[in-house]
C-alpha positions, 0 to 999 in steps of 0.5 A: 668391481662389485660393491656392497655386501652381496651380489646383485640380482640379475633377473631374466625371463625364467630365472634369476641369478641371486645371492646364495644362502644356507637355505640353498644347501640342499639344492646345491648338494643335489647339483654338486653331488650328482656324478653326471653334473660333476663328470667334467668338473675340476673336482669330484662330486660331493658325497656329504651335505656338509660340503654344500655348507662349506661351499656357501661359506666359501662363496661368501668368503671369496665374494668378500675378497672379490676373487669369485662371484658365484650366483645361484640360478633360481627358477622363477616358477618355484624359487628353486636353485637349480645351479650356479653361474660364476665369474672367477678370478676377476681382474680389474686391471685387465678387465677380464674374468672366467665364466663358469656354470653348473646346472642340475641334471633334471634341468638339462636341455630346457634352455635354463643354462643358456638363459642364465649364462647369457644374462651373466655375460651381459652383466659382465660386459655392460655393468662391470664393463669387462673387456674379455671373458674366458671359459675353461671346458672339458673337451669331452663336454659337448653340451657346454662347448655348444652353449659357449659357442652359441653365445659367441665364445671362440675356441682358442686352444687346448691346455693339455693335462690341466686337471687331475680329478679323482686320479684322472688327468683331464685336458681343458678346451679354452674359449674366449669372448671379447666385449666388442664381439658380443656387442656385435652379435647382440646388435648393440652399438659401439664399443 
C-alpha cells in the first residue's frame, strides 16, 4: 500500500503530515498526555514521557508491518508537531482503512485538524486508491463528529459499549466515507 522506509510527506497550506521521529517525543507527550485531548480516546492519557518514546517506536513497527500509518501534523510556521493523523488497519483487498486524528488542545478551533484530515482523505482516495474510509468517534465528541461530517462522512451506526477506558465503558459512533461520495463533494470527475 505504501512502499519505502517511511511515510511520504503530505503538504498543504498551513501544515504538513510527516514521518515522526524521536525528536518529536516531547510534542507527542504534550498532545497525548493532555486529559482533555484524550477524553474521548480509546486509551488513557500518557503520564510518563517514556510512553511517547514507546509511541514513536510502535508507529515505526506498525509501519514496517503495514498495519498502521501515523503521520505527525507539523505546523509549517514553526515546524512544531501539534498532533497526528492516522490510517489504521488498512486493507489492500477491501481497499479501506480507518481514519484517526488527535490535535493538541492549544490548536483546537483554528482549522488545523480539518486541513490535515482533508489532506489525508485526499491522499487515501487519490494516491492509495482506497474505496472506503471509516471513522470511530466517541458519540460525546461533538467537535470530531462535526469535522468528519463536514468532510462528508455519513454516520452509519453506534457500536454500543465498544471501549473500556479507565474503567469507563464507552460507545462508538461509526462513520463511513466512500471514494465516489468524496469525489462528488470535492468536484473531481469520474470514479
